[in-house]
N, C-alpha and C positions, 0 to 999 in steps of 0.2 A: 606169922605163919598160920598159927592155929586160928587167929581171928579171921583170916582170909578164907580158910577151909570151912569154917562155921558159916560164914557168909555164902559161900558156894552152895553148901548143903541147904541152907534156908531158902535160897533163891530157887534151887531145884525143887524143894518141897512146895514152894508157892506155885511154881509153874505146873507141877504135877497135879495139885489140887484145884487149879483154876482152869484146867483144860476144857471143861464145858463152857465156862464163861468166855474163854479165848475165841470160840467159834462165833459168838455174837459180837465181839469186838473187832473182827477183822476190818482192816482199812478198806474203804469202798474203792473198787476197781472193777471195771466192767469185765464180762467173762472173755470178751475179745481181747482186752489188754492182758488178762491172765494167760490166755492161749498163746498170745504173741511172745510172752516172756517164758513160757514153758519149753522144756526140752522134749517132753512126751506128754501126750494127752489121749484119753481113751474113755469109753464107757464100759464099766465092767461090773463084776459082782465078787464080793469078798468070798473066798474059798476057805482060807485058814488065816489065823492070827497066832503068831509065835513070838514069845518075848525074846529080846536080844540079851544074852548074858553080859552084864556090866557091873563094875565094882561101885561106881558112883555116878552121880548125875540123874538126869531125867530118864525115866524107864523109856526104853525104845521098843518097838515091835516091827516085826516083818509081816506086812500085809500081803497075802498072796491073792491075786485077782484073776479071774477068768475074764479075758478080754472078749466083750461082745462086739465092739466096734472100735477100731483104732481110728484116731483122728490125726495124730501127730507123732512122728518119730518112728523108729524100728521097734516093733512090738511083736511078740509071739503070741501064742494062744493063752499063755499064763505069763504074769508079770509080778514080780515081787517089789513093793515099795516100802521103804523103811520110814517109820514116823513115830512121834510120840503118840499117845492115845488119840485115835481119830474120833471126832464126833461130828454129826451131821448138823444141819441147820437148826434142827429142833433139840439139839443138845443130847441126842441119844447116841451111845457108843456104836461104832461101826463094827458089826460083828457077822460071821457067816449065817448066824440065825435070822438075821434081818431079812435075807433073801431080797434085797433091793438093788436096783441098778444105780451105779453112782458115776457121776462124771469126775474123773481124776485128772488133775494137772500136776505133773511131776517135773523136778529138775534133777539134772544128773550131777552128782557130786562124788568125785573119785570113782567113776564107773558104776555108781549105784543110783538108783532112783530114789528120791527122797520127796516127801510131801508133808502137808500139815492140814489141819482141819479147814483152814482158809482156802486150801487149794481144791476142796471138794465142791463140786457144783451140780446143779440139776442136769440130768442127761440131755434133756430137750434144749436147754440153754447152750450147752457145749456144742451139740450138733448143729444148732442154729448159727452159732458164731463161726463154726468151721465151714458151713455151707454158704456163707455170705457170697453174693455174686462177685466174680472177678472179671477182669478185663474191662473195667469201666473206661479207662483211657482209650482203648482200642474202639469201644462202642461210640465214644464221643467223636473220635477221629473219623470214623465211617459216616456218622451223622453229618459232620461238617463237609465231607466230600460230596454226599448226596445233596445237601443243601446248595453247595456251589454248583453242582450240575443242573439242578432245578432253576436256580437264579440265571444261570448263563442261558439255558433254553428259554426262559421267560424273557430275558432281555432281547434275545435273537428274534423272538416272534413279535415283541413290541416294536423293534426296529423295522421289521418287515411290514407291519401294519402302517406305520409312519410313512415309510417309503411308498407303499401302495396308496396310501391315502393322498400323498402329495402329488402322485402322478395323475390321480383321477381329478383332483381339483384343477390341475393345469390343463386338462382336456376340456373343460367346460368353458 
């Protein structure tokens, strides 16, 4: 039992100390894939960071964001996201003092939004992934219908020319 507790404490310590390295080792996934898997997504700015009281394990924080642009999910003007220490792509801690806009992709766990450093993205990338053109299938269908109309009209004109040409040659 004590051995298991010591292992858990050591693992928590390693995770807490390696948080900046964790941001660089996120598995490669496109922003679009991350967006599809997220329950909520927004571009925001950190307003406050408050530690969550815990007895053991990795230190958690409640990051309060002012939402500048909602992308996915039901979001108010302010959103709280729970996470271990968040770091950006440059391994800088995410704080209110940074005053930087951040793209945040969060999942809902037990009614609370949670995130990690890997779910922070460039705001432009997030907005670009969210604004991808939609309705490609409808556009293709409309294109096929228009193509069908043009081909039918062309065939009809070609048949009229052939018919007119055969009647002329019969007169001579």
